[in-house]
Each structure stands twice: as C-alpha cells, then as structure tokens.
N, C-alpha and C positions, 0 to 999 in steps of 0.2 A: 447314455447321454451323447448326443452328437456334438461334433466340434463347434458347429454354429451356435448351438444352445449354450455350450460352455463359454464360448466367447461372449455371448450376450449377457450371461450371468456375471462373468468377470467384469465386464464394462459397467454393469449396473452396480456391483459391489464397489468398484472403484469410484463411481459417481457419488454413491452414498457416503463413502469415507471422506471424499474431498468436500462434500457439502457440510458434513459434521465439523471437519477441521476448519473450514472457512465460514462457519455459520455467522460469526459476528460481522463479517463483511457483507454477507448476503442480507442480514436483517437490517442493518443500518448503514447504507452507503453514505459517503460524504457528499455534502451539498456544495454548490459553488459558493465561495466566500468563507468556507470553513478553514480553520487553521490546522495545519498538520506538521508532523515531523517525519523525516524519511530515514529509514534504516540504511546505514552505510555498509554494504556487503564486502567492501575491500578490506575491512578490518578483520574479517574472519580468517583470512589466509596469511596475515602478516603479523608475526610475533612481536615485532617492534612497536606495533600500534595497539598492543593488547589492552592498555589502560586508557586509550583515547575515547572520546565520546562516540558512541555507536549510532547516535541519531543526529541528523543535521536538520536545521530549520530554526524557526518555523517558516513555513511556506503557506501560501493561500491557494485553495483549489479553484481552478478555472472551470473545468468540466471533467466528466468521466466519459471515456470513449467506449461505446458498446458493452457496457457492464464489465469493463476490464480495467486498463490502466487509466491513470489520472494525468491531466495536464495541470501543471502547477506554475505559480509565479512567486517571485520574491515579494516581500512586503512593500517594496517601493514600486512594484508593478512590472519589473523585468521578468519576462516569461522564460522559464527553463527550456533549454534546447531539446531535451528528450522527455518523453512521457515516463511516468513512474508506475511500476506494477502495484496493484492494489495490495498485494501481500507485504510490500515494503513501507506502507503508509500507516501512520498512527495519528489519531486525533490529538490535537494539542489544546490544553486548557491553560490559558495564561493566568498567572497569579495576580497580576495587577493590570493596569492600563498599558496597552502597547503604544509606544511613542511614534514609531516610524510606519504608520499606515496611511494608505491613500484615501 
C-alpha cells in the first residue's frame, strides 16, 4: 500500500470515527430560538472548582455558522461576545415557564 493510499484510508477512518462520535449533533442541529446550556471547560483543570456547576445558561441560539459553532444570546437579548463550539452546547429543557424571556 502506498503512502498516499494509507493517508487517504487514515483520513476516512478518522472522519467515520468523528461522525459516529458527534452523530447526535449531525442528526439534530439546534434551531434559532432553541434554549441551550454551555459546558464550562475551565472547570476541568481547576481542582478548586471540582463541585461547581459544569454547565452555564440557559442561553438562546441566534444562528449556527457554517455547520460549526453557534452564536448565542442571554435570555434578555444580550449577545455573547464569542461563538460557542457545537461540542460544548447541550439542549435545555425548562421544567416550567421561563420568566425572563424577550
């Protein structure tokens, strides 16, 4: 097997692995207006925050950029400064009626 063929096979295997791992995001992307929680990666490396909430939010989805990150806003309409990776976003299901919505 040539190096080019090995590289092509390796890339294909990697793509299949990633598609399986992220299948839930590929099957059902979030729509504008959906409520989400955002995973806080800073907690992973800080032992002092071990028992803090790992998810922040809820936030509202504004849009998805090129099948990648999401633009989010607070419930009062304040847009977040940065986009959030799709792998850090989880759909939020409220238990009751949300009070602070626009």
